[in-house]
C-alpha positions in Angstrom: 26.4 285.7 -48.8 27.5 283.4 -51.6 30.8 282.4 -53.3 31.5 285.1 -55.9 29.9 288.0 -54.0 32.0 291.1 -53.8 32.6 292.3 -50.2 34.3 295.1 -48.3 36.2 294.6 -45.1 34.6 296.8 -42.4 37.8 297.7 -40.4 40.2 297.9 -43.4 40.2 299.4 -46.9 40.4 296.2 -48.9 37.7 294.8 -51.1 37.5 291.3 -52.6 35.6 288.3 -53.8 34.3 285.4 -51.6 36.0 282.2 -52.7 35.2 279.8 -49.9 33.3 279.3 -46.6 35.4 277.9 -43.7 34.4 276.5 -40.3 33.5 278.8 -37.3 31.8 281.5 -39.4 35.0 282.3 -41.3 35.1 283.1 -45.1 38.0 283.2 -47.5 38.2 286.4 -49.5 40.5 287.0 -52.5 41.6 290.6 -52.4 42.7 292.6 -55.4 46.4 291.7 -55.3 45.4 288.0 -55.7 46.0 287.0 -52.1 43.3 285.1 -50.2 42.7 285.9 -46.5 40.4 284.4 -43.9 37.9 286.9 -42.4 35.1 286.5 -39.9 31.7 286.9 -41.6 30.7 289.7 -39.4 33.8 291.7 -40.4 32.7 292.1 -44.0 29.8 293.8 -45.8 28.3 293.0 -49.2 29.0 295.5 -52.1 26.0 295.8 -54.4 26.9 295.4 -58.1 25.1 298.7 -58.9 27.4 300.5 -56.5 30.6 299.2 -58.2 29.3 300.0 -61.7 28.0 303.5 -60.8 31.1 304.6 -59.0 33.5 303.2 -61.6 31.6 304.8 -64.5 31.5 308.1 -62.5 35.3 308.1 -62.0 35.8 307.2 -65.7 33.5 310.0 -66.8 35.3 312.6 -64.7 38.7 311.4 -65.8 37.7 311.5 -69.5 36.1 315.0 -69.2 39.3 316.3 -67.6 41.7 314.9 -70.1 39.9 314.6 -73.5 38.2 317.4 -75.4 34.6 316.6 -76.3 35.2 316.8 -80.0 38.1 314.2 -79.8 36.3 311.5 -77.9 36.1 308.1 -79.6 33.8 305.3 -78.6 36.0 302.2 -78.3 34.4 299.1 -79.7 37.4 296.8 -79.7 39.1 295.5 -76.6 37.7 292.1 -75.4 40.4 290.0 -73.7 41.0 286.7 -72.1 43.6 287.2 -69.3 45.4 284.8 -67.1 46.8 286.4 -63.9 49.3 284.4 -61.8 48.3 283.8 -58.1 51.5 281.9 -57.4 53.9 279.7 -59.3 51.3 277.1 -60.1 47.9 278.8 -60.1 46.3 281.4 -62.4 43.0 283.2 -62.3 41.1 283.2 -65.7 39.5 286.6 -66.4 37.4 288.1 -69.1 38.1 291.9 -69.6 35.8 294.3 -71.4 38.0 297.3 -72.2 35.4 298.8 -74.6 32.7 301.4 -74.3 30.0 298.8 -75.1 28.3 296.0 -73.2 29.1 292.3 -73.9 27.0 289.2 -73.1 29.3 286.3 -73.0 29.6 282.5 -72.5 32.9 280.6 -72.0 33.3 276.8 -71.9 35.8 274.1 -72.8 35.9 271.6 -75.6 36.8 268.0 -74.9 36.1 264.8 -76.8 33.5 266.4 -79.1 31.7 267.7 -76.0 31.2 271.3 -74.7 31.4 272.0 -71.0 30.2 275.4 -69.8 32.4 277.4 -67.4 30.6 280.7 -67.0 28.1 283.1 -68.6 27.3 286.7 -67.8 27.0 290.4 -68.7 30.2 292.4 -68.9 29.4 296.1 -68.7 31.8 298.5 -70.4 35.2 298.9 -68.7 34.7 295.9 -66.4 36.2 292.5 -65.9 35.2 289.2 -64.3 37.1 286.3 -62.9 35.5 283.1 -64.4 37.8 280.3 -63.2 41.2 279.2 -61.9 43.7 277.1 -63.8 46.7 275.1 -62.8 49.9 275.9 -64.7 51.5 272.6 -63.8 48.7 270.9 -65.8 49.1 273.1 -68.8 49.6 270.1 -71.2 46.1 268.9 -70.2 44.3 272.2 -70.8 41.3 271.9 -73.2 40.6 274.4 -75.9 38.3 277.2 -74.8 35.2 278.4 -76.7 34.2 282.0 -76.1 31.0 283.4 -77.6 29.7 287.0 -77.2 26.9 289.3 -78.2 27.7 293.0 -78.5 25.2 295.5 -77.2 25.2 299.2 -77.8 22.2 301.5 -77.2 20.8 303.5 -80.1 21.1 303.1 -83.8 24.3 302.1 -85.5 26.0 299.4 -87.6 24.9 296.0 -86.3 27.5 293.7 -84.8 27.8 290.1 -85.7 27.9 287.6 -82.8 31.5 286.7 -81.9 32.7 283.1 -81.6 36.4 282.4 -80.8 38.1 279.0 -80.2 41.4 279.4 -78.3 43.8 276.4 -78.4 46.7 276.7 -76.0 50.3 276.2 -77.2 53.2 276.6 -74.8 55.3 278.7 -77.1 52.6 281.3 -77.9 51.1 281.2 -74.4 54.3 282.2 -72.5 55.1 284.8 -75.2 51.8 286.6 -74.5 52.9 288.0 -71.1 52.2 291.7 -70.7 50.2 294.2 -68.6 46.5 293.5 -68.7 44.0 296.3 -69.5 41.9 297.3 -66.6 43.4 294.7 -64.3 46.7 296.6 -64.5 48.7 293.5 -63.7 51.2 291.4 -65.5 49.5 288.4 -67.0 49.1 286.3 -70.2 46.8 288.3 -72.4 44.8 287.1 -75.5 42.6 289.5 -77.5 39.3 287.9 -78.4 38.0 290.5 -80.8 39.6 292.3 -83.7 38.7 295.5 -85.6 37.3 295.1 -89.1 37.7 298.2 -91.1 34.8 299.2 -93.4 35.6 299.8 -97.0 34.9 303.4 -98.1 33.5 303.8 -101.6 35.5 305.9 -104.0 34.0 309.2 -105.2 33.3 309.3 -108.9 33.5 312.6 -110.8 30.5 312.4 -113.2 31.9 315.1 -115.7 35.2 313.4 -116.1 33.5 310.0 -116.6 31.3 311.5 -119.3 34.1 313.1 -121.1 36.2 309.9 -121.1 33.3 307.9 -122.6 32.4 310.4 -125.4 35.9 311.5 -126.5 37.2 309.1 -129.1 40.6 310.6 -129.0 40.9 310.6 -125.3 44.1 308.9 -124.2 43.4 305.8 -122.4 45.0 305.5 -119.0 45.9 302.1 -117.5 43.6 300.9 -114.9 45.1 301.3 -111.5 44.9 298.1 -109.6 43.9 298.3 -106.0 46.4 296.9 -103.7 44.6 294.4 -101.5 46.3 293.4 -98.2 46.1 289.6 -98.0 46.5 287.5 -95.0 49.4 285.1 -95.7 49.3 281.9 -93.8 52.5 280.0 -93.1 53.0 277.1 -95.5 51.6 273.8 -94.5 54.3 271.3 -93.3 54.4 268.1 -95.3 53.4 265.8 -92.4 53.9 264.9 -88.8 54.0 261.4 -87.2 52.6 260.8 -83.7 53.4 257.5 -82.0 50.5 256.5 -79.7 52.0 253.2 -78.5 51.6 253.3 -74.7 55.3 252.7 -74.0 56.0 255.9 -75.9 53.6 258.0 -73.7 54.4 256.8 -70.2 56.8 254.7 -68.2 54.0 253.6 -65.8 52.2 251.4 -68.3 52.7 248.3 -66.0 50.6 250.0 -63.4 47.7 250.9 -65.7 44.7 248.9 -66.7 43.4 248.8 -70.3 40.9 251.6 -69.8 43.5 254.0 -68.4 45.9 253.2 -71.2 43.1 253.9 -73.8 42.2 257.2 -72.1 45.8 258.4 -72.2 46.2 257.4 -75.8 43.0 259.2 -76.9 43.9 262.3 -74.8 47.3 262.5 -76.5 45.6 262.0 -79.9 43.2 264.9 -79.2 46.0 267.3 -78.1 48.3 266.4 -80.9 45.5 266.9 -83.5 44.6 270.3 -82.0 48.3 271.2 -82.0 48.7 270.2 -85.7 45.6 272.3 -86.7 46.9 275.3 -84.7 50.4 275.0 -86.3 49.0 274.6 -89.8 50.4 271.1 -90.4 49.1 269.6 -93.6 49.0 265.9 -92.7 49.2 263.9 -89.4 49.9 260.2 -89.2 48.8 258.6 -85.9 50.6 255.4 -85.3 48.3 253.3 -83.1 49.3 249.7 -83.9 46.9 246.9 -84.7 46.0 245.3 -81.4 42.3 244.5 -81.0 41.4 247.6 -83.2 39.7 249.6 -80.4 42.1 252.6 -80.5 42.1 252.6 -84.4 38.3 252.5 -84.5 37.8 255.3 -82.0 40.5 257.6 -83.6 38.8 257.2 -87.0 35.4 257.8 -85.5 36.6 261.1 -84.1 38.4 262.1 -87.3 35.2 261.5 -89.3 33.4 264.1 -87.2 36.1 266.7 -87.0 35.4 269.9 -89.0 39.1 270.6 -89.6 39.8 267.1 -91.1 39.4 266.9 -94.9 39.7 263.1 -95.0 41.6 260.2 -93.4 42.8 256.8 -94.5 45.1 254.0 -93.5 48.6 255.3 -93.8 51.2 253.6 -96.1 50.3 250.0 -95.6 53.7 248.9 -96.9 55.3 250.7 -93.9 52.7 250.5 -91.1 50.3 247.8 -92.3 47.0 248.6 -90.7 48.7 250.1 -87.6 48.5 253.8 -88.6 45.9 256.4 -89.8 46.7 259.4 -91.9 44.6 262.6 -91.5 44.6 265.4 -94.0 44.1 268.8 -92.3 42.0 271.4 -94.1 
């Protein structure tokens, strides 16, 4: 047995996932309602992945055959979700949910300081879900952006699917407004859809005889060309600018108990989060007020801005106002 294995309790009906090994041959099992219970190892038995998949697909097949006529069945190709399910007031489980009729190969990781840290990778069969991590809600402000990548697999011939890449930056306002019942998990949680449906454009049918007549007839009345109405995605207007003060006394009241390295780490962490927030909220320009000092913070901020794909350019901000103590970044 290993952490992550699915098990069934021998003398009860519950099933769950092994989350920890405790002393005296006791294991900790997280059952489906999110509770964790200690159980003796000899009181559980492993559930093979094949058993779970076969029985789930069999139940779904029977249900669909009973309720949907064969001619009306639709293969769902959209429905890939990132779902946070509360365990208690402070902890959440992080889950990937595949509510489609196709298989998904996925990776999920976090982005921090221009680095990528892998969290999990795997194969999500159709109509399945997988817990990938746990998160602490009381540390929400320190959450790093998540990068989710996926390959779509469907047996047989059809339209090829492009690999999916989605970066999710967490904002308190949008996060807590996303609460609803999760597909498959059937629990209240914070739900984010990773994929979206792209409709194909159907070519218009051309009547060859009408086209010929209109070209050959000199007296044929000319009709105004009908303009196609194209739905455009309208982004909110970019705000003029935003100022972020990175002076340590503005960020914490514990500066007198911090060394230089800890101060710099806090300032850079705030810089990264505020930059991501500005990009997410479509801000046009951000001014980071870092002071002059020994130049370490200014140099590191400008180094990171120079490598950021969402930054068009940066420069020293309004020298008459800030001197060399601030950097302005123009967001693309």
